[in-house]
C-alpha positions as CSV (number, residue, x, y, z in Angstrom):
1,M,4.5,18.4,-3.5
2,E,7.2,20.8,-3.9
3,K,9.9,18.2,-2.6
4,I,8.7,15.9,-5.6
5,I,9.0,18.2,-8.6
6,D,12.7,19.1,-7.2
7,G,13.2,15.6,-7.1
8,I,12.2,14.9,-10.5
9,K,14.1,17.9,-11.7
10,K,17.1,16.6,-9.8
11,F,17.0,13.3,-11.7
12,K,16.1,14.6,-15.0
13,K,19.3,17.0,-14.8
14,E,21.9,14.2,-13.0
15,S,20.5,11.0,-13.7
16,Q,17.3,10.6,-16.7
17,S,20.3,9.4,-19.5
18,E,21.9,6.6,-17.1
19,Y,18.3,5.5,-16.4
20,V,17.3,5.8,-20.0
21,K,19.6,3.1,-20.7
22,K,18.5,0.9,-18.1
23,Y,14.7,1.3,-18.6
24,S,15.1,0.9,-22.9
25,H,15.2,-2.8,-22.6
26,L,12.0,-2.8,-20.4
27,T,9.7,-1.0,-22.7
28,S,8.6,-4.6,-24.3
29,G,7.4,-5.7,-20.8
30,Q,8.7,-7.1,-17.5
31,T,10.0,-10.4,-16.5
32,P,10.7,-10.1,-12.9
33,K,11.3,-13.8,-11.2
34,T,10.4,-12.6,-7.6
35,L,6.7,-11.5,-6.3
36,F,7.9,-8.6,-3.3
37,I,5.2,-8.3,-0.6
38,T,6.0,-5.6,2.1
39,C,5.1,-3.0,4.0
40,C,3.5,0.3,2.5
41,D,5.9,2.0,5.1
42,S,8.1,4.5,3.2
43,R,11.1,3.4,5.2
44,V,11.1,0.2,3.7
45,V,12.6,0.4,0.3
46,P,13.0,-3.4,-1.0
47,T,15.2,-2.4,-4.4
48,T,17.5,-0.9,-2.5
49,F,18.3,-3.3,0.5
50,T,18.0,-6.3,-2.0
51,S,20.4,-4.1,-4.5
52,S,17.7,-5.1,-7.3
53,E,17.7,-3.2,-10.7
54,P,14.3,-1.8,-12.3
55,G,12.0,-5.3,-13.5
56,D,13.9,-7.4,-11.0
57,L,10.9,-7.1,-8.3
58,F,7.4,-7.3,-9.0
59,V,6.0,-5.3,-5.7
60,F,2.8,-5.8,-3.8
61,R,2.9,-3.3,-0.7
62,N,0.5,-3.0,1.5
63,V,-0.2,-2.1,5.4
64,G,0.9,-4.9,7.3
65,N,2.3,-7.1,4.4
66,K,-1.0,-8.9,4.9
67,V,-2.4,-11.5,2.5
68,A,-5.6,-12.6,3.7
69,P,-6.0,-16.5,4.0
70,Y,-8.0,-17.9,1.2
71,K,-12.2,-18.6,2.7
72,N,-14.1,-18.4,-0.5
73,E,-14.8,-17.4,-3.8
74,N,-14.2,-13.9,-2.7
75,S,-10.9,-14.1,-1.7
76,Y,-10.0,-14.0,-5.3
77,E,-11.1,-10.4,-5.3
78,S,-8.5,-9.1,-2.9
79,D,-5.7,-6.8,-4.1
80,A,-3.4,-9.3,-2.6
81,Y,-4.4,-12.1,-4.3
82,K,-4.9,-10.3,-8.0
83,A,-0.6,-9.5,-7.2
84,I,0.0,-13.0,-6.7
85,E,-2.3,-14.6,-9.9
86,Y,-0.9,-11.7,-12.2
87,G,2.7,-12.5,-11.1
88,I,2.1,-16.3,-11.6
89,K,0.0,-16.5,-14.4
90,K,1.4,-13.5,-16.7
91,L,5.1,-13.2,-15.5
92,K,5.5,-16.6,-14.5
93,I,7.9,-16.2,-11.3
94,S,9.4,-18.5,-9.3
95,D,9.7,-16.9,-6.0
96,I,7.1,-15.0,-3.6
97,I,8.7,-13.3,-0.5
98,I,6.5,-11.7,2.7
99,C,8.6,-9.1,4.1
100,G,7.9,-7.7,7.1
101,H,9.9,-5.1,9.1
102,S,10.9,-3.4,12.6
103,E,9.0,-0.7,14.2
104,C,5.8,-1.3,11.8
105,G,2.9,0.6,13.0
106,A,0.4,-2.0,11.6
107,M,1.9,-4.3,14.3
108,N,1.6,-1.4,16.9
109,E,5.8,-1.4,16.5
110,D,6.2,-4.6,18.1
111,D,9.3,-6.3,16.2
112,E,8.2,-9.6,17.4
113,K,4.8,-9.6,16.3
114,S,5.9,-8.1,13.0
115,K,8.2,-11.1,12.4
116,Q,5.4,-13.2,13.4
117,N,3.3,-11.8,11.1
118,V,5.7,-12.8,8.4
119,I,5.5,-16.3,9.4
120,K,1.3,-15.8,9.4
121,Q,1.2,-14.4,6.1
122,I,3.2,-17.1,4.9
123,E,1.1,-19.7,6.0
124,N,-1.9,-17.4,4.6
125,I,-0.8,-17.4,0.9
126,K,-0.4,-21.1,0.8
127,T,-4.0,-21.5,1.0
128,Y,-4.6,-20.7,-2.3
129,Q,-5.1,-23.4,-4.7
130,I,-2.7,-21.7,-6.9
131,I,-0.1,-21.3,-4.9
132,K,-0.4,-25.0,-3.8
133,D,-0.3,-26.0,-7.3
134,E,2.7,-24.2,-8.3
135,I,4.6,-25.5,-5.0
136,S,3.7,-29.0,-5.9
137,S,4.6,-28.8,-9.1
138,E,8.4,-27.2,-7.7
139,N,7.7,-23.6,-9.9
140,L,7.5,-21.5,-7.1
141,K,9.2,-21.2,-3.5
142,I,8.0,-19.3,-0.8
143,N,10.2,-17.0,1.7
144,G,10.2,-15.0,4.5
145,L,12.3,-12.1,5.1
146,W,12.5,-9.4,7.8
147,F,13.7,-5.8,7.5
148,E,15.4,-4.0,10.6
149,I,15.2,-0.3,10.1
150,K,17.8,1.3,12.1
151,T,20.8,-1.4,11.2
152,A,19.4,-2.2,7.5
153,N,19.9,-5.4,8.3
154,V,17.9,-8.1,6.8
155,Y,16.9,-11.4,8.2
156,K,15.9,-14.7,6.3
157,Y,13.0,-16.9,7.6
158,L,14.4,-20.3,8.5
159,P,11.1,-22.6,8.8
160,E,13.1,-25.5,10.4
161,T,14.1,-23.8,13.2
162,N,11.1,-21.4,13.0
163,E,13.6,-18.6,13.9
164,F,15.1,-15.8,11.3
165,E,18.6,-15.4,10.7
166,I,20.8,-12.3,9.4
167,I,21.4,-12.5,6.4
168,K,25.7,-11.8,6.4
């Protein structure tokens, strides 16, 4: 806790006035266009590697960036679904990104398994009717990213080749 308190004090001293300017326009609500589903691993910081500002991303995190497939009415009770529904209905998001990463503990630190997990979660999210409807209306796109921790490189999933390509 001491490190957190020290960090807050440093923020107040060095950065708070700058952030007040950035955040002041966000007091009336958020309007992100992207729901970013990623792992809760502390080394994965999507706002850093996407160069996003406060309010740009609606971020949902869990272990292994998992989205359970639709099975029955109980599927609507999952936290992932609630984030998806809120993003679509309230925030009017136009993009959903599923982002995995290297050295993922949920994937037993198997990078190939982590990449395949991104593809699986894209398939899973498409089992929900709300997603099917938004995609067919051309209001929503689903994309996959994969973040390599040691190099800070980000790879985009290309469904046409079923491969991940580095973003240059």
